[in-house]
Backbone as JSON, one array per atom type, in Angstrom:
{
  "sequence": "MKTGQALEGAALSKIEFNKQKRDALLDTLARYLDRELDCEASPLQVGFLLDFISERMGPYYYNQGVADAQTLFQKKLEDAVYEIEKPFID",
  "N": [[4.87, -16.19, 9.49], [6.62, -14.7, 6.88], [7.35, -11.31, 5.92], [5.87, -10.18, 2.93], [5.09, -12.61, 1.99], [2.24, -14.23, 0.83], [-0.73, -15.45, 2.38], [-1.29, -18.9, 2.24], [-3.53, -20.03, -0.18], [-5.07, -17.78, 0.08], [-6.52, -15.25, -1.73], [-5.4, -12.25, -3.06], [-7.08, -9.2, -3.35], [-7.82, -7.36, -6.31], [-6.4, -4.2, -6.95], [-8.48, -1.57, -6.89], [-10.12, 1.47, -7.7], [-12.65, 3.86, -6.82], [-14.67, 5.75, -9.17], [-14.31, 8.54, -8.85], [-11.88, 8.73, -7.35], [-10.17, 7.35, -9.09], [-10.26, 9.01, -11.35], [-9.06, 11.3, -10.27], [-6.5, 10.3, -9.7], [-5.68, 9.65, -12.3], [-5.62, 12.2, -13.44], [-3.61, 13.41, -11.88], [-1.41, 11.78, -12.56], [-1.26, 12.24, -15.34], [-0.67, 15.0, -15.38], [1.82, 14.91, -14.11], [3.35, 13.43, -15.96], [3.31, 15.21, -18.1], [4.41, 17.65, -17.03], [6.83, 16.94, -15.65], [8.15, 15.06, -17.23], [7.84, 15.93, -19.75], [6.03, 14.74, -21.49], [3.34, 13.96, -23.37], [0.39, 12.21, -22.88], [-2.32, 10.2, -23.91], [-5.64, 9.97, -22.48], [-6.33, 7.24, -22.4], [-3.82, 5.98, -22.54], [-2.68, 6.93, -20.15], [-4.4, 5.72, -18.38], [-3.77, 3.02, -18.82], [-1.14, 3.05, -17.88], [-1.55, 3.7, -15.16], [-2.96, 1.41, -14.37], [-0.95, -0.51, -14.78], [1.0, 0.33, -12.91], [-0.48, 0.02, -10.54], [-1.05, -2.77, -10.56], [1.5, -4.01, -10.79], [3.27, -2.7, -9.06], [1.84, -1.93, -6.86], [1.42, -4.08, -4.95], [3.9, -4.11, -3.61], [3.93, -1.69, -2.18], [1.67, -2.11, -0.64], [2.45, -4.4, 0.87], [4.56, -3.26, 2.3], [3.14, -1.47, 3.87], [1.66, -3.3, 5.38], [3.76, -4.54, 6.77], [4.71, -2.34, 8.23], [2.44, -1.84, 9.82], [2.37, -4.24, 11.25], [4.74, -4.01, 12.76], [4.06, -1.78, 14.31], [1.83, -2.81, 15.74], [3.09, -4.87, 17.16], [4.77, -3.36, 18.84], [2.85, -1.93, 20.29], [1.61, -4.08, 21.58], [3.7, -5.05, 23.13], [3.98, -2.83, 24.83], [1.47, -2.91, 26.08], [1.58, -5.38, 27.43], [3.67, -4.86, 29.19], [2.44, -2.96, 30.78], [0.49, -4.47, 32.12], [1.83, -6.41, 33.48], [2.79, -7.9, 36.54], [4.78, -6.69, 39.19], [7.78, -8.21, 40.52], [8.24, -9.22, 43.84], [10.82, -9.16, 45.99]],
  "CA": [[4.84, -15.8, 8.08], [7.56, -13.64, 6.57], [6.81, -10.2, 5.17], [5.92, -10.38, 1.49], [4.5, -13.89, 1.62], [0.79, -14.26, 0.95], [-1.25, -16.63, 3.04], [-1.6, -19.93, 1.26], [-4.94, -20.15, -0.49], [-5.74, -16.49, 0.17], [-6.38, -14.46, -2.94], [-5.38, -10.82, -2.83], [-8.02, -8.54, -4.24], [-7.26, -6.43, -7.28], [-6.46, -2.81, -6.5], [-9.46, -0.83, -7.69], [-10.51, 2.76, -7.13], [-13.93, 4.34, -7.33], [-14.48, 6.63, -10.33], [-13.78, 9.84, -8.43], [-10.48, 8.56, -6.98], [-9.42, 6.99, -10.3], [-10.13, 10.22, -12.17], [-8.07, 12.17, -9.62], [-5.19, 9.69, -9.92], [-5.34, 9.8, -13.72], [-5.27, 13.61, -13.64], [-2.3, 13.62, -11.25], [-0.41, 11.09, -13.36], [-1.15, 12.94, -16.63], [0.05, 16.25, -15.13], [3.21, 14.56, -13.83], [3.99, 13.07, -17.22], [3.46, 16.42, -18.91], [5.29, 18.64, -16.41], [8.14, 16.45, -15.23], [8.8, 14.26, -18.27], [7.53, 16.55, -21.04], [5.44, 13.64, -22.26], [1.88, 14.01, -23.45], [-0.2, 10.87, -23.02], [-3.77, 10.22, -24.03], [-6.29, 9.41, -21.29], [-6.24, 5.78, -22.47], [-2.45, 5.62, -22.17], [-2.51, 7.2, -18.72], [-5.14, 4.66, -17.7], [-2.96, 1.79, -18.87], [0.0, 3.24, -16.99], [-2.05, 3.58, -13.79], [-3.24, -0.01, -14.14], [0.34, -1.19, -14.67], [1.59, 0.69, -11.62], [-1.3, -0.6, -9.5], [-0.91, -4.22, -10.58], [2.87, -4.49, -10.64], [3.99, -2.06, -7.95], [0.94, -1.79, -5.72], [1.67, -5.06, -3.89], [5.08, -3.73, -2.81], [3.49, -0.66, -1.24], [0.74, -2.77, 0.28], [3.22, -5.23, 1.79], [5.29, -2.38, 3.21], [2.13, -1.0, 4.82], [1.38, -4.42, 6.29], [4.93, -4.69, 7.64], [4.7, -1.2, 9.15], [1.35, -2.08, 10.78], [2.8, -5.33, 12.11], [5.7, -3.44, 13.69], [3.31, -0.94, 15.24], [1.04, -3.67, 16.62], [4.01, -5.55, 18.08], [5.19, -2.37, 19.83], [1.7, -1.67, 21.16], [1.4, -5.27, 22.4], [4.76, -5.03, 24.14], [3.63, -1.8, 25.81], [0.32, -3.37, 26.85], [2.04, -6.44, 28.32], [4.44, -4.2, 30.23], [1.48, -2.28, 31.67], [-0.31, -5.39, 32.94], [2.7, -7.31, 34.23], [2.9, -7.67, 37.99], [6.19, -6.63, 39.6], [8.26, -9.22, 41.45], [8.6, -8.73, 45.15], [11.91, -9.98, 46.52]],
  "C": [[5.8, -14.63, 7.88], [6.85, -12.55, 5.78], [6.94, -10.48, 3.68], [5.35, -11.7, 1.04], [3.0, -13.81, 1.83], [0.39, -15.52, 1.7], [-1.61, -17.65, 1.98], [-3.11, -20.02, 1.07], [-5.7, -18.83, -0.43], [-5.47, -15.7, -1.11], [-6.4, -12.98, -2.57], [-6.32, -10.17, -3.83], [-7.28, -7.56, -5.14], [-7.4, -5.02, -6.72], [-7.39, -2.06, -7.44], [-9.83, 0.44, -6.95], [-11.89, 3.12, -7.64], [-13.65, 5.38, -8.41], [-13.86, 7.96, -9.93], [-12.29, 9.74, -8.1], [-9.64, 8.23, -8.22], [-9.22, 8.21, -11.19], [-9.08, 11.16, -11.59], [-6.66, 11.62, -9.83], [-4.75, 9.84, -11.37], [-4.91, 11.23, -14.02], [-3.88, 13.91, -13.08], [-1.19, 13.01, -12.1], [-0.19, 11.8, -14.71], [-0.38, 14.24, -16.46], [1.53, 15.99, -14.85], [3.95, 14.25, -15.13], [4.28, 14.31, -18.06], [4.5, 17.37, -18.33], [6.71, 18.13, -16.17], [8.89, 15.71, -16.34], [8.59, 14.81, -19.67], [6.96, 15.51, -22.01], [3.92, 13.78, -22.22], [1.36, 12.6, -23.69], [-1.71, 11.03, -23.11], [-4.38, 9.67, -22.73], [-6.23, 7.88, -21.25], [-4.84, 5.31, -22.05], [-2.18, 5.83, -20.68], [-3.24, 6.13, -17.91], [-4.38, 3.35, -17.69], [-1.77, 1.88, -17.93], [-0.42, 3.11, -15.52], [-2.35, 2.12, -13.45], [-1.95, -0.8, -13.96], [0.97, -0.93, -13.3], [0.84, 0.0, -10.48], [-1.06, -2.1, -9.41], [0.5, -4.7, -10.25], [3.59, -3.92, -9.43], [3.15, -1.93, -6.69], [1.19, -2.8, -4.62], [2.89, -4.73, -3.03], [4.72, -2.68, -1.77], [2.55, -1.25, -0.2], [1.5, -3.58, 1.32], [4.04, -4.39, 2.76], [4.34, -1.82, 4.26], [1.78, -2.07, 5.84], [2.54, -4.6, 7.27], [5.0, -3.55, 8.66], [3.62, -1.38, 10.22], [1.74, -3.18, 11.76], [3.79, -4.84, 13.17], [5.0, -2.6, 14.75], [2.51, -1.78, 16.23], [1.93, -4.41, 17.61], [4.47, -4.6, 19.18], [4.06, -2.1, 20.81], [1.44, -2.85, 22.09], [2.45, -5.34, 23.5], [4.46, -4.01, 25.23], [2.48, -2.25, 26.7], [0.73, -4.46, 27.84], [2.82, -5.83, 29.48], [3.52, -3.56, 31.26], [0.75, -3.25, 32.59], [0.53, -6.38, 33.73], [2.74, -6.9, 35.7], [4.39, -7.63, 38.35], [6.52, -7.79, 40.55], [8.59, -8.56, 42.77], [9.64, -9.68, 45.71], [11.81, -10.12, 48.01]]
}
């Protein structure tokens, strides 16, 4: 399977946060909009923006994390195989 391809028939779960984490993310996003972009947004607008980012961009970050984990596991497996291989005696 190539990176970025979902398993056939497997449904990816929606990115959801518990209330405490969501509130923290909303606060961070609202402060960023205000400080960096000089844009005041209502809590409802910030919530919509967070949902948009999570739904549209979240899978890219998730897939990159999966690819990074895959690379790490492959390296660890290679190291483990090297450790258990028997040397050849000529």
